[in-house]
C-alpha positions as CSV (number, residue, x, y, z in Angstrom):
1,G,-14.9,-7.5,5.9
2,A,-12.0,-7.2,3.5
3,N,-8.5,-7.8,4.9
4,R,-6.4,-7.5,1.8
5,T,-6.5,-4.8,-1.0
6,F,-4.6,-3.5,-4.0
7,L,-4.7,0.2,-4.7
8,V,-2.5,2.7,-6.6
9,P,-0.5,5.0,-4.4
10,A,-2.7,8.0,-5.4
11,V,-5.7,6.4,-3.9
12,L,-3.8,5.7,-0.7
13,A,-2.8,9.3,-0.6
14,K,-6.5,10.3,-0.8
15,V,-7.5,8.0,2.0
16,L,-4.8,9.4,4.3
17,E,-5.8,13.0,3.3
18,S,-9.5,12.2,4.1
19,G,-9.0,12.2,7.8
20,E,-9.0,9.9,10.8
21,D,-12.4,8.3,10.0
22,A,-11.1,7.1,6.6
23,V,-7.9,6.0,8.0
24,K,-9.9,3.8,10.6
25,L,-11.9,2.3,7.8
26,F,-8.7,0.7,6.4
27,S,-7.2,-0.3,9.8
28,A,-8.5,-3.9,9.6
29,L,-6.4,-4.6,6.5
30,K,-3.7,-7.2,6.9
31,T,-2.2,-6.7,3.5
32,Y,-2.0,-3.6,1.2
33,A,-0.5,-4.3,-2.2
34,Y,0.3,-1.4,-4.5
35,G,1.7,-0.8,-7.9
36,A,0.9,0.8,-11.3
37,S,2.8,4.0,-10.2
38,P,5.7,4.8,-7.9
39,M,5.1,5.1,-4.1
40,P,6.6,8.3,-2.9
41,L,8.7,7.6,0.2
42,P,6.9,10.2,2.4
43,L,3.6,8.6,1.5
44,L,4.9,5.2,2.3
45,R,6.2,6.4,5.7
46,Q,2.8,8.0,6.5
47,A,1.0,4.9,5.6
48,L,3.4,2.7,7.7
49,Q,2.8,5.1,10.7
50,A,-1.0,5.1,10.1
51,W,-1.3,1.3,9.8
52,P,1.7,-0.2,11.7
53,D,0.2,-3.8,11.7
54,T,-0.5,-3.8,7.9
55,D,1.9,-5.5,5.6
56,F,2.7,-3.5,2.4
57,I,3.7,-5.3,-0.8
58,Q,4.9,-3.5,-3.9
59,A,3.9,-5.4,-7.1
60,Y,5.6,-4.6,-10.4
61,G,4.8,-6.0,-13.8
62,L,3.9,-5.0,-17.3
63,T,0.7,-5.6,-19.2
64,E,2.7,-6.9,-22.0
65,V,4.2,-9.8,-20.0
66,C,0.9,-10.9,-18.4
67,G,1.1,-9.5,-14.9
68,V,3.4,-9.2,-11.9
69,I,7.1,-10.1,-12.4
70,S,8.5,-9.0,-9.1
71,H,7.5,-8.0,-5.6
72,L,9.0,-5.9,-2.7
73,L,8.0,-7.9,0.3
74,P,6.6,-6.5,3.7
75,E,10.0,-6.8,5.5
76,A,11.6,-4.6,3.0
77,H,9.1,-1.8,3.8
78,R,9.9,-1.5,7.5
79,D,13.0,0.6,7.3
80,P,12.4,3.0,4.4
């Protein structure tokens, strides 16, 4: 199965709202990258609690500059 994904924060919120079975489906992920909109701090905390062994990476970039120009690495997510 998949072990990495990129989803916008709104989709992550829907997964967490969908219940324990949905959360378990994503538990095998090793890396969750997100971007395209801000990640609300309460949502990030909920995700870190739901998937404590998953690395979260924030990607930021503009379409006009051809992709990602900066990252917030996993270690920066552990003390929000």
